[in-house]
C-alpha positions in Angstrom: 0.0 0.0 0.0 2.8 2.4 0.8 4.5 1.7 -2.5 1.3 2.6 -4.3 1.1 6.0 -2.6 4.7 6.7 -3.5 4.1 5.8 -7.1 1.0 8.1 -7.2 2.9 10.9 -5.6 5.8 10.5 -8.0 3.4 10.6 -11.0 1.7 13.7 -9.6 5.1 15.3 -9.1 6.0 14.6 -12.7 2.7 15.9 -14.0 3.2 19.2 -12.0 6.8 19.5 -13.3 5.6 19.0 -16.9 2.8 21.6 -16.3 5.4 24.0 -14.9 7.5 23.6 -18.0 4.5 24.2 -20.3 3.6 27.4 -18.4 7.2 28.7 -18.7 7.4 27.7 -22.4 4.2 29.6 -23.2 5.4 32.7 -21.3 8.7 32.6 -23.2 7.0 32.2 -26.5 4.6 35.1 -25.9 7.6 37.3 -24.8 9.5 36.2 -27.9 6.6 37.1 -30.2 6.3 40.6 -28.6 10.1 41.2 -28.9 10.3 40.1 -32.5 7.2 42.1 -33.3 8.8 45.2 -31.8 12.0 44.5 -33.7 10.0 44.2 -37.0 8.5 47.6 -36.4 11.8 49.2 -35.4 13.5 47.8 -38.5 10.6 48.9 -40.7 10.1 45.3 -42.0 7.9 44.8 -45.0 4.4 44.4 -43.6 3.1 42.8 -46.8 5.4 39.8 -46.1 3.3 36.9 -44.7 5.8 36.1 -41.9 6.0 39.7 -40.7 2.2 40.0 -40.9 1.8 36.8 -38.8 4.3 38.0 -36.2 2.6 41.4 -35.9 -0.9 39.8 -35.7 0.1 37.3 -33.0 1.9 40.1 -31.1 -1.3 42.2 -31.3 -3.2 39.2 -29.9 -0.9 38.5 -27.0 -0.4 42.1 -25.9 -3.7 41.8 -23.9 -4.6 45.4 -24.9 -2.6 46.5 -21.8 0.7 46.7 -23.8 -0.8 47.5 -27.2 1.0 49.8 -29.6 -1.9 52.1 -30.1 -3.3 52.3 -26.6 -0.7 50.9 -24.3 1.0 52.1 -21.1 3.2 54.5 -23.0 1.9 56.7 -25.8 4.5 58.7 -27.8 3.8 61.5 -30.2 5.7 62.9 -33.1 8.4 61.4 -35.2 9.0 57.6 -34.9 6.1 57.4 -32.4 5.0 54.0 -33.8 8.5 52.6 -33.3 8.8 54.1 -29.8 5.3 52.8 -28.9 6.1 49.3 -30.1 9.5 49.1 -28.4 8.3 50.5 -25.1 4.9 48.8 -24.8 5.8 45.4 -26.3 9.1 45.4 -24.6 7.4 46.0 -21.2 4.9 43.3 -22.2 7.7 40.8 -22.9 9.2 41.5 -19.5 5.9 41.1 -17.8 5.3 37.8 -19.5 8.7 36.5 -18.4 8.2 37.7 -14.8 4.6 36.3 -14.5 5.6 33.2 -16.3 8.5 32.5 -13.9 6.3 33.1 -10.9 3.6 30.8 -12.2 6.2 28.2 -13.0 7.5 28.3 -9.4 3.9 28.0 -8.0 3.1 25.0 -10.2 6.4 23.2 -9.9 6.4 20.6 -7.0 
């Protein structure tokens, strides 16, 4: 009976460790998309390109409207405002995803 409890506990521990890895991976992927999207805007990448369009669309989706380019935490005016908005808001969003992802990963991990 004690062996069965140990086996169940070990399986639960492995499942929580795997879930923690998935949480961290999702946070890193979201941060990466935001960072690459900001880089595409800063480098004035061709927005007609399918890959650039995909990155920008996904970045717009994962910015949670809190870190959006148009209505984010920072709102710059004047020359290069779009680039500054993307770098500041999406950069801050990427950092937030990494911090929250790491915290959640620590909570979930056994």
